LOLOMAR-42500 format. One record per atom (N, C-alpha, C): residue number from 1; y, x, z. Coordinates in nm, 2 decimals, decimal comma. Layout:
BEGIN
   pos       c2       c1       c3
   NUM        Y        X        Z
...
END
This chain:
BEGIN
   pos       c2       c1       c3
     1    -0,12     0,08     0,00
     1     0,00     0,00     0,00
     1     0,12     0,09     0,00
     2     0,23     0,05    -0,07
     2     0,35     0,13    -0,07
     2     0,42     0,12     0,06
     3     0,49     0,22     0,10
     3     0,56     0,22     0,22
     3     0,70     0,26     0,19
     4     0,78     0,26     0,30
     4     0,92     0,29     0,29
     4     0,95     0,44     0,34
     5     0,84     0,52     0,36
     5     0,86     0,65     0,41
     5     0,93     0,74     0,31
     6     0,93     0,70     0,18
     6     0,99     0,78     0,07
     6     1,14     0,74     0,05
     7     1,19     0,65     0,14
     7     1,32     0,60     0,12
     7     1,41     0,64     0,24
     8     1,54     0,66     0,22
     8     1,63     0,69     0,34
     8     1,63     0,57     0,43
     9     1,66     0,59     0,56
     9     1,67     0,49     0,65
     9     1,80     0,41     0,62
    10     1,81     0,29     0,69
    10     1,93     0,21     0,67
    10     2,05     0,29     0,72
    11     2,03     0,36     0,83
    11     2,14     0,44     0,88
    11     2,19     0,54     0,78
    12     2,09     0,61     0,72
    12     2,12     0,70     0,61
    12     2,20     0,64     0,50
    13     2,15     0,52     0,45
    13     2,22     0,45     0,35
    13     2,36     0,41     0,39
    14     2,37     0,37     0,51
    14     2,50     0,32     0,56
    14     2,60     0,44     0,56
    15     2,56     0,55     0,61
    15     2,65     0,67     0,61
    15     2,69     0,71     0,47
    16     2,60     0,71     0,38
    16     2,63     0,74     0,24
    16     2,73     0,64     0,18
    17     2,70     0,51     0,22
    17     2,79     0,40     0,17
    17     2,93     0,42     0,22
    18     2,95     0,45     0,35
    18     3,08     0,47     0,40
    18     3,15     0,59     0,34
    19     3,07     0,70     0,32
    19     3,13     0,82     0,26
    19     3,18     0,79     0,12
    20     3,09     0,73     0,04
    20     3,12     0,70    -0,10
    20     3,24     0,60    -0,11
    21     3,24     0,51    -0,01
    21     3,35     0,41    -0,01
    21     3,48     0,47     0,02
    22     3,48     0,57     0,11
    22     3,61     0,64     0,15
    22     3,66     0,71     0,03
    23     3,57     0,78    -0,05
    23     3,62     0,86    -0,16
    23     3,66     0,77    -0,27
    24     3,58     0,66    -0,30
    24     3,62     0,57    -0,41
    24     3,75     0,50    -0,37
    25     3,77     0,46    -0,25
    25     3,89     0,40    -0,20
    25     4,01     0,49    -0,22
    26     3,99     0,62    -0,19
    26     4,10     0,72    -0,21
    26     4,14     0,72    -0,36
    27     4,04     0,73    -0,45
    27     4,07     0,74    -0,59
    27     4,14     0,61    -0,64
    28     4,09     0,49    -0,58
    28     4,15     0,37    -0,62
    28     4,30     0,36    -0,57
    29     4,32     0,42    -0,45
    29     4,46     0,42    -0,41
    29     4,55     0,51    -0,49
    30     4,49     0,62    -0,54
    30     4,57     0,71    -0,63
    30     4,60     0,64    -0,76
    31     4,50     0,56    -0,81
    31     4,53     0,49    -0,93
    31     4,64     0,39    -0,91
    32     4,64     0,33    -0,79
    32     4,75     0,24    -0,75
    32     4,89     0,31    -0,76
    33     4,89     0,43    -0,71
    33     5,02     0,51    -0,71
    33     5,06     0,55    -0,85
    34     4,96     0,60    -0,93
    34     4,99     0,66    -1,06
    34     5,00     0,56    -1,17
    35     4,93     0,44    -1,16
    35     4,92     0,35    -1,27
    35     4,98     0,21    -1,23
    36     4,95     0,16    -1,11
    36     5,00     0,02    -1,08
    36     5,14     0,02    -1,03
    37     5,19     0,13    -0,97
    37     5,32     0,14    -0,91
    37     5,43     0,11    -1,02
    38     5,42     0,16    -1,14
    38     5,52     0,15    -1,24
    38     5,55     0,00    -1,27
    39     5,45    -0,08    -1,31
    39     5,48    -0,22    -1,33
    39     5,52    -0,30    -1,21
    40     5,48    -0,26    -1,09
    40     5,53    -0,32    -0,96
    40     5,68    -0,30    -0,95
    41     5,73    -0,17    -0,97
    41     5,87    -0,14    -0,96
    41     5,95    -0,22    -1,07
    42     5,89    -0,23    -1,19
    42     5,96    -0,31    -1,29
    42     5,97    -0,46    -1,25
    43     5,87    -0,51    -1,19
    43     5,87    -0,65    -1,15
    43     5,97    -0,67    -1,03
    44     5,98    -0,57    -0,94
    44     6,07    -0,58    -0,84
    44     6,22    -0,58    -0,89
    45     6,24    -0,50    -1,00
    45     6,37    -0,50    -1,06
    45     6,41    -0,63    -1,12
    46     6,31    -0,70    -1,17
    46     6,33    -0,84    -1,23
    46     6,37    -0,93    -1,11
    47     6,29    -0,92    -1,00
    47     6,32    -1,01    -0,89
    47     6,45    -0,98    -0,83
    48     6,49    -0,85    -0,82
    48     6,62    -0,82    -0,76
    48     6,74    -0,86    -0,84
    49     6,72    -0,88    -0,97
    49     6,82    -0,92    -1,06
    49     6,85    -1,07    -1,06
    50     6,76    -1,14    -0,99
    50     6,78    -1,29    -0,99
    50     6,88    -1,33    -0,88
    51     6,96    -1,43    -0,91
    51     7,05    -1,48    -0,81
    51     6,97    -1,52    -0,68
    52     7,04    -1,51    -0,57
    52     6,97    -1,55    -0,44
    52     6,92    -1,69    -0,44
    53     7,00    -1,78    -0,50
    53     6,97    -1,92    -0,50
    53     6,84    -1,94    -0,59
    54     6,83    -1,87    -0,70
    54     6,71    -1,88    -0,78
    54     6,59    -1,83    -0,71
    55     6,60    -1,72    -0,64
    55     6,49    -1,66    -0,56
    55     6,44    -1,76    -0,46
    56     6,53    -1,84    -0,40
    56     6,49    -1,94    -0,31
    56     6,50    -1,89    -0,16
    57     6,51    -1,76    -0,14
    57     6,53    -1,71    -0,01
    57     6,56    -1,56    -0,01
    58     6,63    -1,52     0,09
    58     6,66    -1,37     0,10
    58     6,54    -1,31     0,18
    59     6,51    -1,18     0,13
    59     6,41    -1,11     0,21
    59     6,45    -0,96     0,20
    60     6,43    -0,90     0,31
    60     6,45    -0,75     0,32
    60     6,32    -0,68     0,34
    61     6,32    -0,55     0,31
    61     6,20    -0,47     0,32
    61     6,21    -0,41     0,46
    62     6,10    -0,43     0,54
    62     6,09    -0,36     0,67
    62     6,06    -0,22     0,65
    63     5,99    -0,18     0,54
    63     5,96    -0,04     0,52
    63     6,01     0,00     0,38
    64     6,04     0,12     0,36
    64     6,08     0,17     0,23
    64     5,96     0,16     0,13
    65     6,00     0,16     0,00
    65     5,89     0,15    -0,10
    65     5,79     0,27    -0,09
    66     5,85     0,39    -0,06
    66     5,76     0,51    -0,04
    66     5,66     0,49     0,07
    67     5,71     0,43     0,18
    67     5,62     0,41     0,30
    67     5,51     0,31     0,26
    68     5,55     0,21     0,18
    68     5,46     0,10     0,14
    68     5,35     0,16     0,05
    69     5,39     0,26    -0,04
    69     5,29     0,32    -0,13
    69     5,19     0,40    -0,05
    70     5,24     0,48     0,05
    70     5,15     0,56     0,13
    70     5,06     0,47     0,21
    71     5,11     0,36     0,26
    71     5,03     0,26     0,33
    71     4,93     0,20     0,24
    72     4,97     0,18     0,12
    72     4,87     0,12     0,02
    72     4,75     0,21     0,00
    73     4,78     0,34    -0,01
    73     4,67     0,43    -0,03
    73     4,57     0,43     0,09
    74     4,63     0,44     0,21
    74     4,55     0,43     0,33
    74     4,47     0,30     0,34
    75     4,54     0,19     0,31
    75     4,47     0,07     0,31
    75     4,35     0,07     0,21
    76     4,37     0,13     0,09
    76     4,26     0,14     0,00
    76     4,14     0,22     0,05
    77     4,17     0,32     0,13
    77     4,06     0,40     0,19
    77     3,99     0,31     0,29
    78     4,06     0,24     0,37
    78     4,00     0,16     0,47
    78     3,91     0,05     0,41
    79     3,97    -0,01     0,30
    79     3,89    -0,12     0,23
    79     3,77    -0,05     0,17
    80     3,78     0,07     0,11
    80     3,67     0,14     0,05
    80     3,56     0,16     0,15
    81     3,59     0,20     0,28
    81     3,49     0,22     0,38
    81     3,42     0,10     0,41
    82     3,50    -0,01     0,43
    82     3,43    -0,14     0,46
    82     3,34    -0,19     0,35
    83     3,39    -0,18     0,23
    83     3,31    -0,22     0,11
    83     3,19    -0,13     0,09
    84     3,21     0,00     0,12
    84     3,09     0,09     0,12
    84     2,98     0,05     0,21
    85     3,02     0,01     0,33
    85     2,92    -0,03     0,43
    85     2,85    -0,16     0,38
    86     2,92    -0,25     0,33
    86     2,86    -0,37     0,27
    86     2,77    -0,34     0,16
    87     2,82    -0,25     0,07
    87     2,74    -0,21    -0,05
    87     2,61    -0,15    -0,01
    88     2,61    -0,06     0,09
    88     2,49     0,00     0,14
    88     2,39    -0,10     0,19
    89     2,45    -0,20     0,26
    89     2,36    -0,31     0,32
    89     2,30    -0,39     0,20
    90     2,38    -0,42     0,10
    90     2,33    -0,49    -0,01
    90     2,22    -0,41    -0,09
    91     2,25    -0,28    -0,10
    91     2,15    -0,19    -0,17
    91     2,02    -0,19    -0,09
    92     2,03    -0,18     0,04
    92     1,91    -0,17     0,12
    92     1,83    -0,30     0,11
    93     1,90    -0,42     0,10
    93     1,83    -0,54     0,08
    93     1,77    -0,57    -0,05
    94     1,82    -0,49    -0,15
    94     1,78    -0,52    -0,29
    94     1,68    -0,41    -0,34
    95     1,64    -0,32    -0,25
    95     1,55    -0,21    -0,30
    95     1,41    -0,26    -0,35
    96     1,38    -0,39    -0,31
    96     1,25    -0,44    -0,36
    96     1,25    -0,48    -0,50
    97     1,37    -0,49    -0,56
    97     1,39    -0,53    -0,70
    97     1,41    -0,40    -0,78
    98     1,36    -0,41    -0,90
    98     1,38    -0,30    -1,00
    98     1,33    -0,17    -0,94
    99     1,22    -0,17    -0,88
    99     1,17    -0,05    -0,81
    99     1,13     0,06    -0,92
   100     1,12     0,02    -1,04
   100     1,09     0,13    -1,14
   100     1,21     0,21    -1,18
   101     1,33     0,16    -1,14
   101     1,45     0,23    -1,18
   101     1,49     0,34    -1,07
   102     1,55     0,44    -1,12
   102     1,59     0,55    -1,03
   102     1,70     0,49    -0,93
   103     1,71     0,55    -0,81
   103     1,81     0,50    -0,72
   103     1,95     0,51    -0,77
   104     1,98     0,61    -0,85
   104     2,12     0,62    -0,91
   104     2,14     0,51    -1,00
   105     2,05     0,47    -1,09
   105     2,06     0,36    -1,18
   105     2,08     0,23    -1,11
   106     2,00     0,21    -1,00
   106     2,01     0,09    -0,92
   106     2,15     0,08    -0,86
   107     2,20     0,19    -0,80
   107     2,33     0,18    -0,74
   107     2,44     0,15    -0,84
   108     2,44     0,21    -0,95
   108     2,54     0,19    -1,05
   108     2,53     0,04    -1,11
   109     2,40     0,00    -1,13
   109     2,38    -0,14    -1,17
   109     2,44    -0,24    -1,07
   110     2,41    -0,21    -0,94
   110     2,45    -0,30    -0,84
   110     2,61    -0,31    -0,83
   111     2,67    -0,19    -0,84
   111     2,82    -0,19    -0,83
   111     2,88    -0,25    -0,96
   112     2,82    -0,24    -1,07
   112     2,87    -0,30    -1,19
   112     2,86    -0,45    -1,18
   113     2,74    -0,50    -1,13
   113     2,72    -0,64    -1,11
   113     2,83    -0,70    -1,01
   114     2,85    -0,63    -0,90
   114     2,95    -0,68    -0,80
   114     3,09    -0,68    -0,86
   115     3,12    -0,57    -0,94
   115     3,25    -0,57    -1,00
   115     3,27    -0,68    -1,10
   116     3,17    -0,71    -1,18
   116     3,18    -0,83    -1,27
   116     3,20    -0,96    -1,20
   117     3,12    -0,98    -1,09
   117     3,13    -1,10    -1,02
   117     3,25    -1,12    -0,93
   118     3,29    -1,01    -0,86
   118     3,40    -1,02    -0,76
   118     3,53    -0,97    -0,81
   119     3,54    -0,91    -0,93
   119     3,67    -0,86    -0,98
   119     3,70    -0,91    -1,12
   120     3,60    -0,89    -1,21
   120     3,63    -0,92    -1,35
   120     3,63    -1,07    -1,38
   121     3,54    -1,14    -1,32
   121     3,54    -1,29    -1,34
   121     3,66    -1,35    -1,28
   122     3,71    -1,32    -1,16
   122     3,83    -1,38    -1,11
   122     3,95    -1,34    -1,19
   123     3,95    -1,21    -1,24
   123     4,06    -1,16    -1,32
   123     4,08    -1,24    -1,45
   124     3,97    -1,29    -1,50
   124     3,98    -1,37    -1,63
   124     4,04    -1,51    -1,60
   125     4,00    -1,57    -1,49
   125     4,05    -1,70    -1,46
   125     4,18    -1,70    -1,39
   126     4,19    -1,61    -1,29
   126     4,31    -1,60    -1,21
   126     4,36    -1,46    -1,21
   127     4,42    -1,41    -1,32
   127     4,47    -1,27    -1,33
   127     4,57    -1,24    -1,23
   128     4,58    -1,12    -1,18
   128     4,67    -1,08    -1,08
   128     4,81    -1,09    -1,13
   129     4,91    -1,12    -1,04
   129     5,05    -1,14    -1,08
   129     5,13    -1,04    -1,00
   130     5,23    -0,98    -1,06
   130     5,32    -0,88    -0,99
   130     5,42    -0,96    -0,90
   131     5,49    -0,88    -0,82
   131     5,60    -0,95    -0,75
   131     5,69    -1,03    -0,84
   132     5,76    -1,13    -0,79
   132     5,85    -1,22    -0,87
   132     5,77    -1,32    -0,95
   133     5,64    -1,32    -0,94
   133     5,56    -1,43    -1,01
   133     5,48    -1,50    -0,90
   134     5,48    -1,63    -0,89
   134     5,40    -1,70    -0,80
   134     5,49    -1,77    -0,69
   135     5,46    -1,90    -0,67
   135     5,53    -1,98    -0,57
   135     5,47    -1,95    -0,43
   136     5,55    -1,91    -0,33
   136     5,50    -1,89    -0,20
   136     5,43    -2,01    -0,14
   137     5,47    -2,13    -0,18
   137     5,41    -2,25    -0,12
   137     5,27    -2,27    -0,17
   138     5,22    -2,20    -0,27
   138     5,09    -2,22    -0,33
   138     4,99    -2,11    -0,29
   139     5,04    -2,02    -0,20
   139     4,96    -1,90    -0,17
   139     4,82    -1,94    -0,12
   140     4,82    -2,03    -0,02
   140     4,69    -2,07     0,04
   140     4,60    -2,13    -0,06
   141     4,65    -2,22    -0,14
   141     4,57    -2,29    -0,24
   141     4,51    -2,19    -0,34
   142     4,60    -2,09    -0,39
   142     4,55    -1,99    -0,48
   142     4,45    -1,90    -0,42
   143     4,46    -1,87    -0,29
   143     4,37    -1,78    -0,22
   143     4,23    -1,85    -0,21
   144     4,23    -1,98    -0,18
   144     4,11    -2,06    -0,18
   144     4,04    -2,06    -0,31
   145     4,11    -2,08    -0,42
   145     4,05    -2,08    -0,55
   145     3,99    -1,94    -0,58
   146     4,07    -1,84    -0,55
   146     4,03    -1,70    -0,59
   146     3,90    -1,67    -0,51
   147     3,90    -1,69    -0,38
   147     3,78    -1,66    -0,30
   147     3,66    -1,74    -0,34
   148     3,69    -1,87    -0,37
   148     3,58    -1,96    -0,41
   148     3,52    -1,91    -0,54
   149     3,60    -1,86    -0,63
   149     3,54    -1,81    -0,76
   149     3,46    -1,68    -0,74
   150     3,51    -1,60    -0,64
   150     3,43    -1,47    -0,61
   150     3,30    -1,51    -0,55
   151     3,30    -1,61    -0,46
   151     3,17    -1,65    -0,40
   151     3,08    -1,70    -0,50
   152     3,13    -1,78    -0,59
   152     3,05    -1,84    -0,70
   152     2,99    -1,73    -0,79
   153     3,08    -1,63    -0,82
   153     3,04    -1,52    -0,91
   153     2,93    -1,44    -0,84
   154     2,94    -1,41    -0,71
   154     2,83    -1,34    -0,64
   154     2,70    -1,42    -0,64
   155     2,71    -1,55    -0,63
   155     2,59    -1,63    -0,64
   155     2,52    -1,62    -0,78
   156     2,61    -1,61    -0,88
   156     2,55    -1,59    -1,02
   156     2,48    -1,46    -1,03
   157     2,55    -1,35    -0,97
   157     2,49    -1,22    -0,98
   157     2,35    -1,22    -0,90
   158     2,35    -1,28    -0,78
   158     2,23    -1,28    -0,71
   158     2,12    -1,36    -0,78
   159     2,16    -1,47    -0,84
   159     2,07    -1,56    -0,92
   159     2,01    -1,48    -1,04
   160     2,10    -1,40    -1,10
   160     2,05    -1,32    -1,22
   160     1,95    -1,22    -1,17
   161     1,97    -1,15    -1,06
   161     1,87    -1,06    -1,01
   161     1,74    -1,13    -0,97
   162     1,75    -1,24    -0,91
   162     1,63    -1,32    -0,87
   162     1,55    -1,36    -1,00
   163     1,63    -1,41    -1,10
   163     1,56    -1,45    -1,22
   163     1,49    -1,34    -1,29
   164     1,56    -1,22    -1,29
   164     1,50    -1,11    -1,36
   164     1,37    -1,07    -1,29
   165     1,37    -1,07    -1,15
   165     1,25    -1,04    -1,08
   165     1,14    -1,14    -1,10
   166     1,17    -1,27    -1,12
   166     1,07    -1,37    -1,14
   166     1,01    -1,36    -1,29
   167     1,09    -1,31    -1,38
   167     1,05    -1,29    -1,52
   167     0,99    -1,16    -1,55
   168     0,94    -1,09    -1,44
   168     0,89    -0,96    -1,46
   168     0,77    -0,95    -1,55
   169     0,70    -1,06    -1,57
   169     0,58    -1,06    -1,65
   169     0,61    -1,06    -1,80
   170     0,74    -1,09    -1,83
   170     0,78    -1,09    -1,97
   170     0,82    -0,95    -2,02
   171     0,82    -0,93    -2,15
   171     0,86    -0,80    -2,21
   171     1,01    -0,78    -2,18
   172     1,05    -0,66    -2,18
   172     1,19    -0,62    -2,15
   172     1,29    -0,69    -2,24
   173     1,28    -0,70    -2,37
   173     1,38    -0,77    -2,45
   173     1,39    -0,92    -2,42
   174     1,27    -0,98    -2,40
   174     1,27    -1,12    -2,37
   174     1,34    -1,15    -2,23
   175     1,30    -1,07    -2,13
   175     1,36    -1,09    -2,00
   175     1,51    -1,06    -2,00
   176     1,55    -0,96    -2,06
   176     1,70    -0,93    -2,06
   176     1,77    -1,04    -2,14
   177     1,72    -1,09    -2,25
   177     1,79    -1,19    -2,32
   177     1,80    -1,32    -2,24
   178     1,69    -1,36    -2,17
   178     1,69    -1,48    -2,09
   178     1,79    -1,47    -1,98
   179     1,79    -1,36    -1,91
   179     1,89    -1,34    -1,80
   179     2,03    -1,34    -1,85
   180     2,06    -1,27    -1,96
   180     2,19    -1,26    -2,02
   180     2,24    -1,40    -2,06
   181     2,16    -1,48    -2,12
   181     2,20    -1,62    -2,16
   181     2,23    -1,70    -2,04
   182     2,14    -1,69    -1,94
   182     2,17    -1,77    -1,81
   182     2,30    -1,73    -1,75
   183     2,33    -1,60    -1,75
   183     2,46    -1,55    -1,69
   183     2,57    -1,60    -1,77
   184     2,57    -1,59    -1,90
   184     2,68    -1,64    -1,98
   184     2,70    -1,79    -1,96
   185     2,59    -1,86    -1,96
   185     2,61    -2,01    -1,94
   185     2,67    -2,04    -1,80
   186     2,63    -1,97    -1,70
   186     2,68    -1,99    -1,56
   186     2,83    -1,95    -1,56
   187     2,87    -1,84    -1,62
   187     3,01    -1,80    -1,62
   187     3,10    -1,90    -1,69
   188     3,05    -1,95    -1,80
   188     3,13    -2,05    -1,88
   188     3,15    -2,17    -1,79
   189     3,04    -2,22    -1,73
   189     3,06    -2,34    -1,64
   189     3,16    -2,31    -1,53
   190     3,16    -2,19    -1,47
   190     3,25    -2,16    -1,36
   190     3,40    -2,16    -1,42
   191     3,42    -2,10    -1,53
   191     3,55    -2,09    -1,59
   191     3,61    -2,22    -1,62
   192     3,52    -2,31    -1,66
   192     3,57    -2,45    -1,70
   192     3,58    -2,53    -1,58
   193     3,49    -2,52    -1,48
   193     3,49    -2,61    -1,36
   193     3,61    -2,58    -1,27
   194     3,64    -2,45    -1,25
   194     3,75    -2,42    -1,16
   194     3,89    -2,45    -1,22
   195     3,98    -2,51    -1,14
   195     4,11    -2,55    -1,19
   195     4,19    -2,43    -1,23
   196     4,29    -2,46    -1,32
   196     4,38    -2,36    -1,36
   196     4,47    -2,31    -1,25
   197     4,53    -2,20    -1,26
   197     4,63    -2,15    -1,16
   197     4,75    -2,24    -1,15
   198     4,80    -2,27    -1,03
   198     4,91    -2,37    -1,02
   198     5,04    -2,31    -1,06
   199     5,06    -2,18    -1,07
   199     5,19    -2,12    -1,09
   199     5,21    -2,08    -1,24
   200     5,33    -2,11    -1,28
   200     5,37    -2,07    -1,42
   200     5,44    -1,93    -1,41
   201     5,44    -1,86    -1,52
   201     5,51    -1,73    -1,52
   201     5,65    -1,75    -1,55
   202     5,75    -1,71    -1,47
   202     5,89    -1,73    -1,50
   202     5,93    -1,67    -1,63
   203     6,03    -1,74    -1,69
   203     6,08    -1,70    -1,82
   203     6,14    -1,56    -1,82
   204     6,19    -1,51    -1,71
   204     6,26    -1,38    -1,71
   204     6,16    -1,27    -1,68
   205     6,03    -1,30    -1,67
   205     5,93    -1,19    -1,65
   205     5,88    -1,14    -1,79
   206     5,91    -1,02    -1,82
   206     5,87    -0,96    -1,95
   206     5,71    -0,96    -1,96
   207     5,66    -1,00    -2,07
   207     5,52    -1,01    -2,09
   207     5,45    -0,87    -2,08
   208     5,52    -0,77    -2,12
   208     5,47    -0,63    -2,11
   208     5,45    -0,59    -1,96
   209     5,55    -0,63    -1,88
   209     5,53    -0,59    -1,74
   209     5,42    -0,67    -1,67
   210     5,41    -0,80    -1,71
   210     5,30    -0,88    -1,65
   210     5,16    -0,82    -1,69
   211     5,14    -0,79    -1,81
   211     5,01    -0,75    -1,85
   211     4,98    -0,60    -1,82
   212     5,09    -0,52    -1,81
   212     5,07    -0,39    -1,76
   212     5,02    -0,39    -1,61
   213     5,08    -0,48    -1,54
   213     5,04    -0,50    -1,40
   213     4,89    -0,55    -1,39
   214     4,86    -0,65    -1,46
   214     4,73    -0,71    -1,46
   214     4,62    -0,61    -1,50
   215     4,64    -0,54    -1,60
   215     4,54    -0,44    -1,65
   215     4,53    -0,32    -1,55
   216     4,65    -0,28    -1,50
   216     4,65    -0,17    -1,40
   216     4,58    -0,21    -1,27
   217     4,60    -0,33    -1,23
   217     4,53    -0,38    -1,11
   217     4,38    -0,39    -1,13
   218     4,34    -0,43    -1,25
   218     4,20    -0,44    -1,28
   218     4,14    -0,29    -1,28
   219     4,21    -0,20    -1,33
   219     4,17    -0,06    -1,34
   219     4,15     0,00    -1,20
   220     4,24    -0,04    -1,11
   220     4,23     0,00    -0,97
   220     4,11    -0,05    -0,90
   221     4,08    -0,18    -0,92
   221     3,96    -0,24    -0,87
   221     3,83    -0,18    -0,93
   222     3,84    -0,16    -1,06
   222     3,72    -0,09    -1,13
   222     3,69     0,04    -1,07
   223     3,80     0,12    -1,04
   223     3,78     0,25    -0,98
   223     3,71     0,24    -0,85
   224     3,75     0,14    -0,77
   224     3,68     0,13    -0,64
   224     3,54     0,10    -0,65
   225     3,50    -0,01    -0,73
   225     3,36    -0,05    -0,74
   225     3,27     0,04    -0,82
   226     3,32     0,08    -0,93
   226     3,23     0,17    -1,02
   226     3,23     0,31    -0,96
   227     3,34     0,35    -0,90
   227     3,33     0,48    -0,83
   227     3,24     0,48    -0,71
   228     3,24     0,37    -0,64
   228     3,15     0,35    -0,53
   228     3,00     0,36    -0,57
   229     2,97     0,29    -0,68
   229     2,83     0,29    -0,73
   229     2,79     0,43    -0,77
   230     2,88     0,50    -0,85
   230     2,84     0,64    -0,89
   230     2,83     0,73    -0,77
   231     2,93     0,73    -0,68
   231     2,93     0,81    -0,56
   231     2,81     0,79    -0,47
   232     2,78     0,66    -0,45
   232     2,66     0,63    -0,37
   232     2,53     0,67    -0,43
   233     2,53     0,65    -0,57
   233     2,41     0,69    -0,64
   233     2,38     0,84    -0,63
   234     2,49     0,91    -0,65
   234     2,47     1,06    -0,64
   234     2,43     1,11    -0,50
   235     2,48     1,03    -0,40
   235     2,44     1,07    -0,26
   235     2,30     1,03    -0,23
   236     2,26     0,91    -0,27
   236     2,13     0,86    -0,23
   236     2,01     0,91    -0,31
   237     2,03     0,94    -0,44
   237     1,92     0,99    -0,52
   237     1,87     1,12    -0,48
   238     1,95     1,22    -0,46
   238     1,89     1,35    -0,41
   238     1,83     1,33    -0,27
   239     1,88     1,25    -0,19
   239     1,82     1,22    -0,06
   239     1,68     1,17    -0,07
   240     1,66     1,08    -0,17
   240     1,53     1,02    -0,19
   240     1,43     1,13    -0,23
   241     1,47     1,21    -0,32
   241     1,38     1,32    -0,37
   241     1,35     1,41    -0,26
   242     1,45     1,44    -0,17
   242     1,42     1,53    -0,06
   242     1,32     1,47     0,04
   243     1,33     1,34     0,07
   243     1,24     1,28     0,16
   243     1,10     1,27     0,10
   244     1,09     1,25    -0,03
   244     0,96     1,25    -0,10
   244     0,89     1,39    -0,09
   245     0,97     1,49    -0,11
   245     0,92     1,63    -0,10
   245     0,86     1,66     0,04
   246     0,94     1,62     0,14
   246     0,90     1,64     0,28
   246     0,77     1,56     0,31
   247     0,76     1,43     0,26
   247     0,65     1,35     0,28
   247     0,52     1,40     0,21
   248     0,54     1,47     0,10
   248     0,43     1,52     0,03
   248     0,37     1,64     0,09
   249     0,44     1,71     0,18
   249     0,39     1,83     0,24
   249     0,28     1,80     0,34
END
């Protein structure tokens, strides 16, 4: 009977997840500084140019923009650590699936699936908006919609993994095609079923600034998730080989 002696312990996976998450969070934060910051500043300039009455309220910055940028990088690292711990837990729970794949491949596949479900899918339906876009009165409603779509997307990803494991008796092309069709159908249903965003884009917001921000934000999220998968895979794969060598002695 197969055993788990050739696999790292959960504690080992957790430590690797936290480490990979910290590094990927740092890289995501740097992407935020180098890529996302420019459209944010452009959007803030649009907001500052509006009359006070049009903005609806006056607001001042408690911290300078530079302090906010540094805080954003630190926040990205903290988020990366938390996400890395959750990722390691999910990886530990999914090791019984796709056992024929190398740990690195499984880690990258898992991170790509979570990125698609928790970042790419919501970005298609509810793309990120820069400052000066969005009604403060709809924040809670928009948050519920966004989190609801993430939860639904994660269920689709889990269902795809379960379906693939149940169709293991089929040939690889047939199984992959069936799973892909099921995922596409589920995603289309979600995109149609969830209501549209309640906020319109103001006329004074340049389209180039809007889409630069949206694409840059998606790049930052992709750096976090895909970087986590690659980093975790690099850490866990050599560890597995080392444990196997020790077990074989």
